[in-house]
C-alpha positions in Angstrom: 0.0 0.0 0.0 1.3 3.5 -0.9 2.2 5.7 2.0 -0.5 8.4 2.5 2.3 11.0 3.0 3.5 10.3 -0.5 0.1 10.6 -2.0 -1.0 14.2 -1.1 -3.5 16.2 -3.1 -2.6 19.8 -3.8 -4.8 20.9 -0.9 -3.2 18.5 1.5 0.2 19.3 0.2 -0.4 23.0 0.7 -1.5 22.5 4.3 1.4 20.2 5.0 3.8 22.8 3.6 2.1 25.7 5.5 1.1 27.6 2.3 -2.0 28.1 0.2 -2.7 26.3 -3.0 -2.1 29.5 -5.0 1.5 29.6 -3.6 2.1 26.0 -4.8 0.8 26.9 -8.3 2.9 30.1 -8.4 6.1 28.2 -7.4 5.3 25.7 -10.2 4.9 28.6 -12.6 8.2 30.1 -11.5 10.0 26.7 -11.9 10.8 26.3 -8.1 8.5 23.2 -7.8 8.0 20.5 -10.4 4.4 19.8 -11.4 3.7 16.1 -11.2 2.1 14.3 -14.1 -1.6 13.9 -13.9 -2.6 10.2 -14.3 -5.4 9.7 -16.9 -8.6 10.7 -15.3 -7.1 11.5 -11.9 -5.5 14.3 -9.9 -1.9 15.2 -9.4 -0.2 13.8 -6.2 2.6 15.3 -4.2 5.0 13.8 -1.6 7.2 14.7 1.3 10.0 15.7 -1.0 7.7 18.4 -2.4 6.8 19.6 1.1 10.4 19.8 2.0 11.1 21.8 -1.1 8.4 24.4 -0.3 9.7 24.7 3.2 13.2 25.3 1.8 11.8 28.1 -0.5 10.0 29.7 2.4 13.0 29.5 4.7 15.2 31.1 2.1 12.6 33.9 1.5 12.6 34.6 5.3 16.3 35.3 5.0 15.6 37.8 2.3 16.3 35.8 -0.8 14.3 36.6 -3.9 12.5 33.9 -5.8 15.2 34.1 -8.5 17.9 33.7 -5.8 16.0 30.8 -4.3 16.0 29.1 -7.7 19.8 29.4 -7.8 20.0 27.9 -4.3 17.7 25.1 -5.2 20.3 24.1 -7.9 22.8 23.8 -5.1 20.5 22.0 -2.6 22.5 18.7 -2.7 24.9 20.3 -0.3 28.0 19.7 -2.4 28.3 23.3 -3.6 29.0 25.1 -0.4 31.3 27.6 -1.9 28.7 28.7 -4.5 26.0 28.9 -1.8 28.3 30.9 0.5 28.9 33.4 -2.3 25.1 33.9 -2.7 24.8 34.3 1.0 27.7 36.8 1.1 26.0 38.9 -1.6 22.7 38.7 0.3 24.4 39.7 3.5 25.9 42.7 1.8 22.5 43.8 0.5 21.1 43.4 4.0 23.8 45.5 5.6 23.3 48.2 2.9 19.5 48.3 3.6 20.2 48.4 7.4 22.5 51.5 6.8 19.8 53.2 4.6 17.2 52.5 7.3 19.5 53.9 10.0 19.9 57.1 7.9 16.2 57.3 7.4 15.5 56.8 11.1 17.9 59.7 11.9 16.2 62.1 9.5 12.7 61.1 10.6 13.7 61.4 14.3 15.0 65.0 13.6 11.8 65.9 11.8 9.5 64.4 14.6 11.6 66.4 17.2 11.2 69.5 15.0 7.5 69.0 14.8 7.2 68.7 18.5 9.4 71.7 19.2 7.5 74.1 16.8 5.7 76.9 18.5 3.0 79.3 17.2 1.9 79.7 13.6 4.9 78.3 11.8 4.5 75.6 9.1 5.0 72.0 9.9 8.7 71.1 9.7 8.0 67.7 8.2 5.7 69.1 5.4 8.2 71.8 4.8 11.0 69.4 4.5 9.2 67.1 2.1 8.2 70.2 0.0 12.0 71.0 -0.2 11.5 74.3 1.8 13.6 73.4 4.7 15.9 70.4 5.4 16.4 68.9 8.8 19.9 68.7 10.2 20.4 65.1 9.2 18.8 65.3 5.8 22.2 65.2 4.0 22.6 61.8 5.4 19.7 60.4 3.2 
């Protein structure tokens, strides 16, 4: 008798992988997940290897890898291409650090603008709106 875990419908597969059916179909369309053959007059069936593959994709996405990058990682998933996988991860780490630096600069500018808004007195225009209109720059604006 065939193992029930190797005979999953797309709905059961999606549930086991923790995604929705549309995600499964999208991954198939993107080439991240093979589409099994449909036996004549029957429905496609999926197995535990398919569930593991979707979980791999979702784990990589949580680390910030794009679907194209995930596709590259999937080509290396046998574990024997560590140097290539490391190179992809180093590139992603560089991107993450650059985004973090950008966010830190944005935080500094927004913090200055919020402080300027709270410090304003009387009938002066809002420092945030004025800054966005290009009328007045906050102290840290040159950092953005």
